[in-house]
Residue, then its C-alpha position, 0 to 999 in steps of 0.5 A: m317579180k310576183n308583185t310586178k306581175k300583180a301590179l300590171l294585172t291590176f292596171f289591166i283590170i282597171i282599164m278593162l272594167f273602166s272602159n266597160i263601165k264608162g260605155s254602159t253606165c255614165s249617162i242617164d237615158f230618160n228617153r229609153d223606149v219601153v221594152v216588152s219581151e215576147s213572153n209579156k206580150n202573151g199575158k192573156s194566155l197566162r193563168p192569174y197569179k199574185i206576185i208577193w214582193y218584199h222590199a226593205y223600205p218604210p211602209q207608204k200611206d198610199m200603197q194600196l191606192v198605187l197598187k190598184k193602178v199597178n195591178e190594172y197594168l200588170t193584169k194586162k201585161i202578164n195577167a198578174t197582180l202585185e202584193m208589195r210588202l214594205i218592211p223598214e230597214a231596221d226590221y227587214d233582216s230579221k223578218l226575211k230570215s224568219a220568212i226564209s227559214s220557215g219556208e214562207k211562200f213569196d216570190i221576190c225579195f230585196t237582198s244585198v251584201w249588207m242585209n238579207s245576205y245574197t251569198s248565204n241565201a244563194l248557197r243555202g238554196a233560198f234563191i232560184e238561179l236566174d240565168p235560164l229564166l232570164e234567157k227565156y223571159g228577161k232578154g230586155t233585162l240582159d240588154v240593159l244591165p251592164k255586165e259588171l253588175l251581173n258578174g259582180a252578183r254571181v255566186k259560183d258563176k251563177l246568177y241568183t239576184l238582179p242588181a238595181n241599175k243605178d248610179l255606181a260611182h260615189q265618193w264620201g262627203i260631209s253633209l251639212n244642214k244649210k240652215y246652220v251653215d247660213k245662220y253662222g256664216f260657216d265657210v265650207s270651202c275650207i273643208k278638205k277633210i273630216e277634221d276641218i268641221e271641228p270648229m263648226l261643231k264647237v259653235i253648234k254645241e255651244k249655241e244650238k241646244g237640242v241640235v246634234p253637232y255630228l249625227i252618225y250611227p254605226y252603219s253610217c260611220h264606215a265612210f271615213s274610217m276605212p279607205m278600203e273594201r271589205i270582202e264580207e261586210q261583217v268580216p273586218s278584212g279587205l283591200y285598199l281601194d287603190n290596191r296599195t298592198r298588191y292583192k294582199i288582204v289586210s285586217a281593217m281593224e289594224i290599218p293606221e287610217f282606222k286608228k286615226y278615225l277612232s281617236l277623232m270620234h272618241k274625242w268628239y264623243k267626249a266633247g258631246y258632238i255625237l249622241k250618247d246613244a249613237a251606238s244603239l241607233k238603227n237609223i237617224s230619220n227622226f233627226e233628219n225629218t225634224g232638222n235637229w242636226f248640223s253635220g254627218s257623213a254622206s255618200y255623194n254624187p251629183l244627184v244627192q243634194s236634190r234628192l235630199k231636198e225633195k225628201l227632207g224639205y230643206d237644203v242640205a249641202i254635201i262637201p265631197i272628200n277624197s276621190p270618186f270610186i266604184t266598189k263591189k258593194d256598189t254593184v251588189f248593194f240593191m238587188h232582188a232575188v226570186s225565192s225558191t218558194s215561189q209558186d211561179p218563178e217564171r212570172a216573177v222574172m217577167f215582173l222583174e223584166l218589166l221593172n228593168t224595161d217598162k218606163y210607165l210601170f217603173n215610175l208608177i212604183a217609184y213615184g206613185i200616181e200623177e197629179i196625186h203624188y207628183q206633177k209633171t214639169g216636163e216630158y221627163t221631169l216631175k215635182l213631188l206633191d206630198n209624202s204619202y207615197h215615194i219609193e227611191p228609184f235607185s233601190f229597184g229595177n232600172m233607174k235609167l227609166s226614172y223621171q228626173l226631179s225638177s230640182y235637178s240641174k238642167s245639165i245633170s246628165k253631163e255632170i254625172e258623165n263627168f263625175n263617172a269619168s275617172p273613178i277609182i275602181s275597186p280591185l274586188l269588183e268582179f271577185n266573188f268570195d265563197p264563204e262555205p269553207v269558213k262559214n262557222e268562223i264567219e258566223k262567230i265573227t259576225e256576232v263579234t261585229e254586231e256586238f262590239e263594232g257599234p261603240l267603237f265606230v261612234g267613239a263611245v269607247d276609248p280605242e286605246i283600251y277597246l281596239p286591242k280587245i276587239i282585235q283579239k276577239y276577232k282572232s279568237a272567232g277565227l279571223d286569221k283562218v277566214m283571211a287565209q281562205q279569202q287570200k287563197q280564193l283571191d289568188a286563185w281568181l287572179n290566176s284564173w283571170q290571167d289564164k283567160k287573158r292568155i287563152k284569148k291572145 
């Protein structure tokens, strides 16, 4: 009886969330008018202020040139200037940990479920609660951000971060360098699962010296190994996306799909299809920039191939595998918070409001200066001119303000609408876990994850020998206790959700 009730509950949650998501996030609105809050209209009455913004992105050559234009505009809007500190992803987490622990004064920072943890920082007081500030200075932001994004980012029912309003649904796929697909006439229509590319990897290994057959690194490898969502990124526990266990949390290290994936990766590693030092790689941009790779894992949606072509300068094919889905991680992957050390948090929120409502400012920060960094090819389309400035528009603010790349198909809005029509919706989408009761165990588990998961994911070790050892290390670090606490909170959330529905009736 209990399982039947939970199954019905799952169904109604999915219906509720899907109907809301479909109505608010399916299409890209390239014609939205600029929204300016009342507070922004009074910019001249505000004292001058410099906003310091940390973002996890590689430094850009023309950053200062673009900031000059940005600051001319911001001075008129909110009497502020912007200092943008771009930090490469590989260094960002340690840099922000240092900045926060030292009490460094800054205003806004990128935060996420996987980097500069938004939950931990919110609970320790590093970020300011945004609800009262948004009510006063961010009405436009509250109007445009779907409630699924805002609710998914809450910690103990309070909002400490603003998620980027980006495309949510995606599905895992195989990325292929078209140069080698065309050269060897590979039939990509036969690719239905990851194992199907193995004959192609063999050809590349034998005939293309210096080209990596399967280019992966630890963080990129979760795609095919776990058809599930973790509750905490560094803790190997969670739920299957299809919720087949009816809200019973399972160990990600012990599911059969993971063991199968590890065996395949170890086989490919021994065959030389994967880099010998893959476990120690922080990113793969050097290989992508030179084109010395054949295949890898990728997150697919209808925009991805065009973005990659613009970014890399050559064609990449992505073959979708499995079904589109929306996870909680999709809602909390790219976010920004206001630091508790900000000297003017009101002004910081005014700036965030502009990033979510002001088309000119958003595209200036994303693409740079027209005729220098990009050229308009239509009212809302552009072509990038060089690589001296570009910040991905899905990484901040409201992507629905973004110009389209001219390489997108003319039917891209319809393609996105169709793609988003029937995703699998994670059962964890609006569940917020409070790690405080088991924070010491999570800290120990994180150490295990950072030390041991990399070699396992890239196939560098034999899973028959290594996997039982890492499972035991997790248990010794307190995984069972953490999973019990996660299950306790998840059950309480389910009961609370059901009670709310009864009250409404």
